C-alpha positions in Angstrom: -6.3 -33.9 30.1 -7.3 -34.4 26.5 -4.6 -35.0 24.0 -5.4 -33.3 20.8 -2.3 -34.4 19.0 -2.9 -34.4 15.3 -6.7 -34.4 15.9 -8.7 -34.4 12.7 -11.0 -31.5 12.1 -14.4 -33.2 12.4 -16.7 -30.5 11.0 -17.3 -28.5 7.9 -14.0 -26.7 7.3 -13.8 -22.9 7.7 -12.3 -21.5 4.5 -11.6 -18.1 3.1 -14.0 -16.9 0.3 -12.2 -14.8 -2.2 -13.4 -13.1 -5.3 -12.8 -15.3 -8.4 -9.5 -14.6 -10.0 -7.4 -13.5 -7.0 -5.4 -16.8 -7.0 -3.7 -19.0 -9.5 -2.2 -16.1 -11.5 0.4 -17.8 -13.7 0.8 -21.4 -12.4 -1.9 -23.9 -13.5 -3.6 -25.9 -10.8 -3.6 -28.8 -13.4 0.1 -28.7 -14.2 1.5 -32.3 -13.7 4.1 -31.1 -11.3 1.5 -29.2 -9.2 -0.8 -32.2 -9.2 2.0 -34.5 -8.1 3.0 -32.1 -5.3 -0.7 -31.8 -4.2 -1.0 -35.6 -4.0 2.3 -35.8 -2.0 1.3 -33.1 0.5 -2.2 -34.6 0.9 -0.6 -37.9 1.9 2.4 -36.7 4.0 2.2 -33.1 5.1 2.0 -32.2 8.8 4.0 -32.7 12.0 3.5 -36.2 13.3 2.0 -36.1 16.8 1.4 -32.4 16.7 0.3 -31.4 20.2 -2.6 -28.9 20.6 -3.4 -27.5 24.0 -6.6 -26.1 25.5 -6.4 -22.5 26.7 -6.5 -23.5 30.4 -3.5 -25.8 30.0 -1.1 -23.0 30.7 1.8 -25.0 32.2 1.6 -27.5 29.4 1.6 -24.8 26.7 4.6 -23.1 28.2 6.5 -26.4 28.5 5.9 -27.2 24.8 6.8 -23.6 23.8 10.1 -23.8 25.7 10.9 -27.2 24.2 9.9 -26.6 20.6 9.9 -22.9 20.1 6.2 -22.8 19.4 2.9 -24.2 20.7 -0.6 -24.4 19.2 -3.6 -23.6 21.4 -7.2 -24.3 20.2 -10.3 -22.2 20.9 -8.3 -19.0 21.6 -11.1 -17.2 19.6 -14.8 -18.0 20.0 -17.0 -18.4 16.9 -18.0 -14.8 16.8 -14.4 -13.5 17.2 -13.3 -16.0 14.5 -15.9 -14.8 12.1 -15.1 -11.1 12.8 -11.4 -11.7 12.2 -12.1 -13.7 9.0 -14.1 -10.9 7.6 -11.5 -8.3 8.4 -8.7 -10.5 7.0 -10.6 -11.0 3.7 -11.2 -7.2 3.4 -7.5 -6.5 4.0 -6.4 -9.3 1.6 -8.6 -7.9 -1.2 -7.4 -4.4 -0.7 -3.7 -5.4 -0.7 -4.0 -7.8 -3.7 -5.8 -5.1 -5.7 -2.4 -3.3 -5.8 -0.6 -6.4 -7.3 -2.0 -7.4 -10.6 0.7 -10.0 -11.3 0.6 -11.6 -7.8 4.3 -11.1 -7.3 3.7 -10.5 -3.6 6.2 -9.1 -1.2 7.3 -12.4 0.3 7.5 -14.3 -2.9 4.9 -15.2 -5.6 1.4 -15.1 -4.2 2.8 -14.4 -0.7 2.2 -11.2 1.3 3.0 -9.7 4.6 0.2 -7.6 6.1 2.7 -5.4 8.0 5.1 -5.3 5.1 2.5 -3.6 2.9 0.9 -1.4 5.6 2.4 2.1 5.6 2.5 1.9 9.5 4.1 -1.5 9.3 1.2 -2.7 11.5 -2.5 -3.5 11.3 -3.6 -1.9 14.5 -5.6 0.7 12.6 -8.1 -2.2 12.0 -10.4 -3.2 14.8 -10.1 -6.9 14.0 -6.4 -6.8 14.9 -6.9 -4.6 18.0 -9.4 -7.2 19.2 -6.5 -9.7 19.4 -4.1 -7.8 21.7 -5.6 -8.8 25.1 -7.6 -12.0 25.1 -8.5 -14.0 28.2 -7.4 -17.2 26.5 -4.0 -15.9 25.4 -2.9 -13.3 27.9 -2.4 -15.8 30.8 -0.1 -17.9 28.5 1.9 -14.9 27.5 2.2 -13.8 31.1 3.5 -17.2 32.0 6.0 -17.3 29.1 7.4 -13.8 30.0 7.0 -14.2 33.8 5.4 -10.8 34.0 2.4 -8.8 32.8 4.7 -5.9 31.8 5.6 -7.1 28.3 4.7 -4.8 25.3 3.3 -5.0 21.8 5.7 -4.6 19.0 3.1 -4.5 16.2 0.2 -6.4 14.8 0.8 -7.9 11.4 0.8 -11.5 9.9 0.9 -12.9 6.4 -1.2 -14.6 3.8 -0.7 -16.7 0.7 -3.1 -17.0 -2.2 -4.1 -20.2 -4.0 -1.3 -20.7 -6.6 1.6 -20.1 -4.2 3.3 -23.2 -5.6 6.8 -22.7 -4.1 8.4 -22.9 -0.6 9.6 -19.9 1.3 13.1 -20.4 2.6 13.4 -21.2 6.3 14.2 -18.2 8.3 13.9 -16.5 11.7 12.1 -13.2 12.4 14.8 -11.4 14.3 18.6 -10.9 14.1 21.3 -9.1 15.9 22.1 -5.5 15.3 24.5 -4.8 12.4 24.0 -1.2 11.4 21.1 1.4 11.3 21.0 0.9 7.5 21.0 -2.9 7.4 19.1 -3.7 10.6 16.9 -0.7 11.5 14.6 -2.7 13.7 17.2 -4.6 15.6 18.8 -3.6 18.9 20.9 -6.4 20.5 24.7 -6.5 20.0 27.4 -8.0 22.2 30.5 -6.3 21.0 32.6 -9.0 22.7 31.2 -11.6 20.3 30.1 -13.9 23.2 26.4 -13.7 23.0 23.7 -13.5 20.3 20.0 -13.1 20.6 19.8 -16.9 20.4 21.5 -17.3 23.8 18.9 -15.1 25.6 15.6 -16.0 27.2 12.8 -15.5 24.7 12.9 -11.8 23.8 10.1 -11.6 21.2 7.0 -13.7 20.8 4.6 -13.8 17.9 1.0 -15.0 18.3 -0.5 -16.1 15.0 -4.3 -16.4 14.9 -6.1 -18.8 12.6 -9.3 -17.3 11.1 -9.6 -20.4 8.9 -8.7 -24.0 9.2 -5.0 -24.8 8.4 -4.8 -28.0 6.4 -2.3 -30.0 4.4 -2.9 -28.2 1.1 -3.6 -24.5 1.9 0.0 -23.5 2.8 0.4 -24.3 6.5 3.4 -22.8 8.2 6.3 -25.2 8.4 8.0 -25.0 11.8 11.2 -26.8 12.8 11.0 -27.8 16.5 13.8 -26.8 18.8 15.7 -24.4 16.6 15.1 -21.3 18.6 18.6 -21.5 20.1 20.4 -22.8 17.0 23.7 -21.0 16.2 23.9 -22.4 12.7 21.9 -20.9 9.9 18.9 -22.7 8.5 19.4 -24.8 5.4 18.7 -23.3 2.0 15.8 -24.6 -0.1 18.4 -26.7 -2.0 19.8 -28.1 1.3 16.6 -28.6 3.2 15.7 -32.2 3.9 12.2 -33.5 3.0 11.2 -34.0 6.6 11.6 -30.3 7.2 9.5 -29.5 4.2 6.7 -31.7 5.7 7.1 -30.3 9.2 4.0 -28.2 9.0 1.5 -27.0 11.7 -1.5 -28.9 10.5 -4.2 -29.9 10.8 -5.1 -26.9 13.1 -8.7 -25.5 13.5 -9.9 -22.0 12.9 -9.9 -20.1 16.2 -6.6 -21.6 17.3 -3.4 -19.7 17.8 0.2 -20.6 17.2 2.4 -18.9 19.7 6.0 -18.7 18.3 9.5 -17.8 19.6 10.4 -15.8 16.5 14.0 -17.1 16.6 12.8 -20.7 15.6 13.1 -21.6 12.0 9.9 -21.4 10.0 8.7 -20.7 6.5 5.8 -20.7 4.1 4.7 -23.7 2.1 2.7 -24.2 -1.1 -1.0 -23.3 -1.1 -2.5 -25.7 -3.7 -6.1 -25.2 -2.5 -8.8 -22.9 -3.7 -8.7 -20.8 -0.5 -6.4 -18.1 1.0 -4.4 -19.1 4.0 -4.0 -16.2 6.4 -2.3 -15.9 9.8 -2.8 -12.4 11.3 -0.7 -11.9 14.3 0.2 -9.7 17.3 3.9 -9.5 18.2 5.2 -8.9 21.8 8.5 -7.9 23.3 9.6 -9.3 26.7 9.6 -6.8 29.6 13.4 -6.4 29.4 13.7 -6.2 25.6 13.0 -3.4 23.1 13.6 -2.7 19.5 12.5 0.5 17.5 8.8 0.8 16.9 6.5 3.1 14.8 3.2 4.7 15.8 0.4 2.5 14.6 -2.8 3.4 16.4 -4.7 6.6 16.9 -5.3 8.0 20.4 -9.0 7.7 19.9 -8.8 4.0 19.0 -6.3 3.3 21.8 -8.8 4.7 24.3 -11.4 2.1 23.4 -9.1 -0.8 24.4 -8.9 -2.7 27.7 -6.7 -1.3 30.4 -4.1 -4.1 29.8 -4.3 -3.6 26.0 -3.6 0.1 26.5 -0.6 -0.7 28.7 0.7 -3.2 26.1 0.4 -0.7 23.2 1.4 2.5 25.0 4.5 2.9 22.8 2.5 2.6 19.5 0.0 5.5 20.0 0.1 8.4 17.7 0.0 11.8 19.4 -3.6 13.0 19.6 -2.6 16.2 17.8 -1.2 14.3 14.8 -3.0 12.4 12.0 -2.1 8.7 11.6 -1.8 7.9 7.9 -2.9 4.4 7.0 -3.1 2.4 3.8 -1.1 -0.1 1.8 1.8 0.2 -0.6 4.4 -2.0 -2.3 6.8 0.9 -2.5 9.8 1.0 -0.1 8.6 2.2 3.3 11.8 3.7 4.4 12.8 6.3 5.6 10.8 6.1 8.7 10.8 7.5 12.2 11.2 4.6 14.7 10.9 5.3 18.4 
C-alpha cells in the first residue's frame, strides 16, 4: 500500500484559466495584510499528514471516512474526464460571474455556489456534472459507505471562489434538523422527543467534491475539521476559531481527486490569494433510508443517456417528458419552489 499522505504535486499544476478581470474585484493582491496572509498560508496551510487513498483502497477509504468525516481519493477522474470537467466548470463560472459585477457572490465576497445560483438548484442540466454521477472509481466506495447500491442522488452542485476571496467562510455543516417548512424547506428529520438529532444517525447524506484543478495552499482549499460529524456543539465563530482550524485544509490535493464528505462535519471556505479559480463541483447522495425534498433537475432525454445505475440514482430528479425543464442562473431568491 502506498501512503500518499501530504504527497507533493510533482508535475506542472493544473490551474483554472479565467478571463482577465474576473478576480480581485476590490481587494488588492498587493495590500500588506494580503501579502502577510499569503506568506503565512504558503508556509503553514494544510492538514499535517493528510491521507490520500487510491480508488482500489475501498476499506481504507471507508475507515478514514468513518473516522474523520471525509476522505480524499486520487485518480477518481482520468485525464480526459478531468479536462472535460475543467472546461465545463470554467464555462459555468464565467456565466455565473457575468451576473455579478461587484463580485459580492452568494456565499460571501468572491464566493459562489453552483446550485445556489442555478434555478433548478442543481447542475445536472450540464453533461460535465452528469458524467460524475456513476464512476467506477467512486461508486464502489459509496456502496461500501452506505452498505447498499440503493442510495439516491440529491443534486449535483458544488462551489467556487475567485482570486481575491480574502476572507474565511464561517465553519458550518450542510444539513440540519427540520424546524419548519419556511425555515428548513429541504430538511426532514425531527425527533419530537428531543432525544436524537441527525448527528446521532449513521451517515444520511454524502457529498462527493471533484477537483478539476489542483488544490493548493493559496487557492482557497476547503478547510475540514476531522471528527466533527457527530459533534452536538455548534462550530466556533470566526472570532472564536483557533488558528489550527483555519489551517486544517485539504491540501495539497491533485486534480482528478475527489473529497468524499459526511456533510455533517464542520467545513468552510478559505482565502483564494492565487491568480486562479478554485472550484469543487459535486454530486450529493442520500442514504437508502434517508430522504429530503428534491426538485426536478434533469430532462427525460438526458436521463435516458445515462448508465443504468445513474438512472436509478437520479430517478427522483427527472422532469416529466411532457414538461420543459427551465435552466439558467440567477441571484434572485429561488423560492417558492415545488419540492418532491
